[in-house]
GUDO-301824 format. One line per 8 residues: number of its first residue (from 1); their letters; for each residue y negated, x, z negated of C-alpha. Coordinates in nm, 4 decimals, padded with zeros to 6 digits. Layout:
! GUDO-301824
NUM) A) Y/X/Z ~ ...
***
This chain:
! GUDO-301824
1) MKLTIPQI) -03.6014/03.3179/05.9723 ~ -03.9301/03.3672/05.7978 ~ -04.0567/03.7194/05.7481 ~ -04.1890/03.8419/05.4228 ~ -04.5233/04.0176/05.3994 ~ -04.3594/04.3602/05.3460 ~ -04.1421/04.3034/05.6555 ~ -04.4459/04.2016/05.8569
9) RDLISELT) -04.6252/04.5169/05.7379 ~ -04.3287/04.7303/05.8461 ~ -04.3189/04.5660/06.1889 ~ -04.6953/04.6094/06.2313 ~ -04.6597/04.9761/06.1329 ~ -04.3796/05.0283/06.3860 ~ -04.5800/04.8598/06.6609 ~ -04.8855/05.0674/06.5745
17) DEGVKLSR) -04.6815/05.3889/06.5863 ~ -04.5333/05.2862/06.9195 ~ -04.8805/05.2020/07.0508 ~ -05.0068/05.5478/06.9528 ~ -04.7113/05.7077/07.1319 ~ -04.7787/05.4978/07.4402 ~ -05.1477/05.5839/07.4325 ~ -05.0688/05.9555/07.4192
25) RQYEINLR) -04.8218/05.9211/07.7067 ~ -05.0715/05.7188/07.9117 ~ -05.3345/05.9844/07.8432 ~ -05.0973/06.2605/07.9584 ~ -05.0106/06.0619/08.2716 ~ -05.3798/06.0076/08.3466 ~ -05.4440/06.3820/08.3116 ~ -05.1653/06.4599/08.5586
33) INALMQET) -05.2876/06.1946/08.8040 ~ -05.6426/06.3335/08.7870 ~ -05.5135/06.6864/08.8457 ~ -05.3205/06.5655/09.1504 ~ -05.6267/06.3794/09.2805 ~ -05.8294/06.7001/09.2618 ~ -05.5697/06.8700/09.4810 ~ -05.6386/06.6175/09.7589
41) YRRTYSRA) -05.9997/06.7267/09.8059 ~ -06.0893/06.9904/10.0624 ~ -06.1468/07.3325/09.9297 ~ -06.4660/07.5095/10.0203 ~ -06.4295/07.7976/10.2564 ~ -06.6462/08.0323/10.4492 ~ -06.6163/08.0645/10.8217 ~ -06.5082/08.3869/10.9799
49) PVKSKRIT) -06.7924/08.5912/11.1237 ~ -06.8666/08.5394/11.4915 ~ -06.7287/08.8293/11.6927 ~ -06.8307/08.7170/12.0394 ~ -07.1830/08.7226/12.1689 ~ -07.3657/08.4129/12.2889 ~ -07.3013/08.2953/12.6419 ~ -07.6289/08.3312/12.8299
57) ADVRASVR) -07.7036/08.2769/13.1980 ~ -07.6854/08.6545/13.2466 ~ -07.3405/08.6725/13.0882 ~ -07.2178/08.3817/13.3018 ~ -07.3486/08.5498/13.6163 ~ -07.1922/08.8820/13.5181 ~ -06.8532/08.7194/13.4485 ~ -06.8550/08.5362/13.7806
65) HMAGNNPD) -06.9641/08.8533/13.9625 ~ -06.6910/09.0631/13.7987 ~ -06.4252/08.7999/13.8695 ~ -06.5406/08.7627/14.2312 ~ -06.5468/09.1378/14.2987 ~ -06.2179/09.2062/14.1178 ~ -05.9739/08.9252/14.2032 ~ -05.6825/09.1169/14.0472
73) MTHQDIAE) -05.8614/09.1544/13.7130 ~ -05.7177/08.9340/13.4368 ~ -05.9262/08.6996/13.2264 ~ -05.8365/08.9152/12.9263 ~ -05.9827/09.2262/13.0929 ~ -06.3017/09.0396/13.1822 ~ -06.3270/08.9041/12.8277 ~ -06.2891/09.2509/12.6768
81) AHNINIGR) -06.5490/09.3922/12.9173 ~ -06.8019/09.1287/12.8062 ~ -06.6947/09.1089/12.4398 ~ -06.6344/08.7348/12.4586 ~ -06.3341/08.5100/12.4017 ~ -06.0826/08.4716/12.6841 ~ -06.1191/08.0933/12.6608 ~ -06.4898/08.1258/12.7341
89) ISEILHGK) -06.4060/08.3261/13.0485 ~ -06.1856/08.0432/13.1696 ~ -06.4600/07.7890/13.0953 ~ -06.7205/07.9951/13.2809 ~ -06.4999/08.0453/13.5867 ~ -06.4074/07.6759/13.6000 ~ -06.7683/07.5590/13.5669 ~ -06.7433/07.4176/13.2172
97) R) -06.9995/07.6583/13.0693
***
């Protein structure tokens, strides 16, 4: 069946309207995708302030001395006495620091 010019115009108009709707939908989808992509990036943060003091040779010697003279003293007690992390006490006493 051959189409008349007015029919062709109507079909072109319908296709154009549908294309505009699709373009809007694609634009909305792209906005949502971009928003989701932004969520995948790391957020900036600031580190917590350092509460423990630096481990110097004097601190290491003091920890080893305290641990040697007080075998019943816990690592937590030694850490609190020196104001350093309990993990650092373990490292010092096992020769890793």
